[in-house]
Residue, then its C-alpha position, 0 to 999 in steps of 0.5 A: m505088053s500089059v495095060e499096067e506096063d503101058n502105064t509105067p512112066l518112061v523115066l521109071k522104065a529107064h531106071r528099072d532097065k539100068f538096075l536090071w542091067k547092073l544085077e545081071n552083068i556085074p562082074k563080081r558080086e557086091s556086098t549084101f549091104q550095097l545091094a540092099k541100098d541100091t534096091l531101096n534107092y530104086l524102090r524109092r523112085v518107084v514110090l515117087m514116080g509111080k502112078y497110083d491113087t489108092i493103097e491097092d494100086a500102090v501095092t500092085l505097082l510095087r509087087r510088079e516092079g519087085s517081081y521084075i527085079y527079083a527075077a533078074n537074079k533069084s539068088e539075091f534074096v535081099v532084093r526080095n526082102m527090100v521089096l517086102f520091107v517097102l510094102k510094109m512101110m507103105r501099108d503102115e504109112w497108109y494106116r497111120l494117115k487114115w487112122g492116126v498115130d495112136a491107132l496103129c494096128n499090128p496085123y499079128d494081133s489076136l483075132n479078138k483085138l482085130w475084130l473089135s477094131d473100128n473099121d468105119n473110118k471113111k477118110k481118104v488118104s491122098a497119094t501125095a501124102l502116102k508118097k511123102g510118108t513112105i519116102a521118109s520111112i525109106k530114108e529112115f530105114i537106110e539110116e538104120m541099115n548104116n548103123c547096123a554094123d556098128n551096133m553089131c560090133k558093140q556086141a563083139s567083145d561079148h562073143i569073142l573072148k580073150g584066149d579064144t581060138i576062132i575060125t572064120f571063112k574068107l574073111n577078106e570077102a566079108n566086110t561086116l565080119k571083118e569089122f566085128i572081129l576088129a571090134a572084138r580085138k580092140v577089147n580082147k586082144g588075146f584071141h587067135i584067128l584061123q582064116v580058112s581060104d584057098n586063095d592067096e588073098v587073105c585079110d590082114l588081121g594076123g593069125e594063121t591061114i589054113n586050107s579047106c582040107d585042114v579044117l577038121g584038124a584045126m577044129r580040135v583046137s578052136t573054141r568057136v566058129v564065126i561066119s557071116a550069112a547072105a540070108i537067114l531063113p525063118d526056120g533058123s537055117c541060113i545061106c552062106q558062101s560056098g564052102t561054109l557047110n564043111l566048116c559048120l559040119a566040122a564044128k558040129t563034130y567037135s561040138v564047137p559053137v557056130l556064131v553067124i553075124c547077120a544084119f536084120y535086112k538079111l532075114t528072108p521070109k522064104f522057106i527052102p526045104n532042102s539044099e537042092n532048091c538052093q543051087f545057085e551057080g557062078c561062072p565056071l571060069d572062076v574055077l577052071e580057066a579057059k586055057d585049061i579046058e582043052k586038057y579035059e574032055n566031057i567035064n561038067v564044071v560046077n561053081s556053087s555060089f552058096d551053101l544052105i546051112p541047116a538050123h541045127l548047125v548054127s548056135l547063135y545069130v548075132t543081130s544089130t539088137s541082140a543075139v538070137k538062137s536059131a529056133h527063135v528066128y521066126r519070131l522076127i518075121g512079124e517085125y519086118y514083114h506084113p502077113d498079106d505080102l507073105y501069103d500072096v507073094t507068088w514070086 
């Protein structure tokens, strides 16, 4: 056990163990929104209960705690995102306390501007003030998350028009996507919905339900595909529920635009070069029941949780503030993450 681990308060260790147990043993995956809020609430306790005197110690503490909780379930990119969000909040708060409100510096500014900035300030920032300011920023961030779905729904009528035939995927499992389509229906009631689902449970929004094997035929009459994502990567690709890739490939075949509904906290500063690095598998019993295993011999049951959707298959990302093309997603990285945290992260 390291010295840093020994210095961690017992109460904080208890909160960490409770959070890790929830990540590893939850029977059914929670929504990304709820997981993000749970992660932020835990990190708020880390900021409040952690022992640190300088910004360097605080960053080290958050990185260590972040590596623990992310290692518990590496398929949940939003956990890592929340750690990086809080790191940026703490850095910004430290800079504000040290240099003043009007002296906030963008780390992505030009080299000349950074070179000419004044670095002779000897003012010491107290840990108490840093904690107070960071916790206030986290609370404000959670409020912004709570309003994110409403802000996306306000744009629904601009993207789903009267007379459209849209295809969605597992609508009953995507709450934000469901609210988005409901908001569009309040304004434009004439569009038709095709829900792709191989289960008996479907969302009660009207329209028709089709199986995955019928997607290619249904794509001939559709005007757009609307799906949700679990994570968005800087190159414009995204990670969605398993089975979404076939839907996007069919849309590409018939030149049907693909709209991805995504919240800002799903933007992940991590590149995944190919689908082999995105193989996160669920429980095999969700695909093949235990009573049926004896009927087969020497089988390997693969239950993929997510699909990696390449950027060229996505036409538009609908965020809480605007619509962004996949080629421009990388521009959003600087708004939510600090470059020092991106370059030095090894987890």
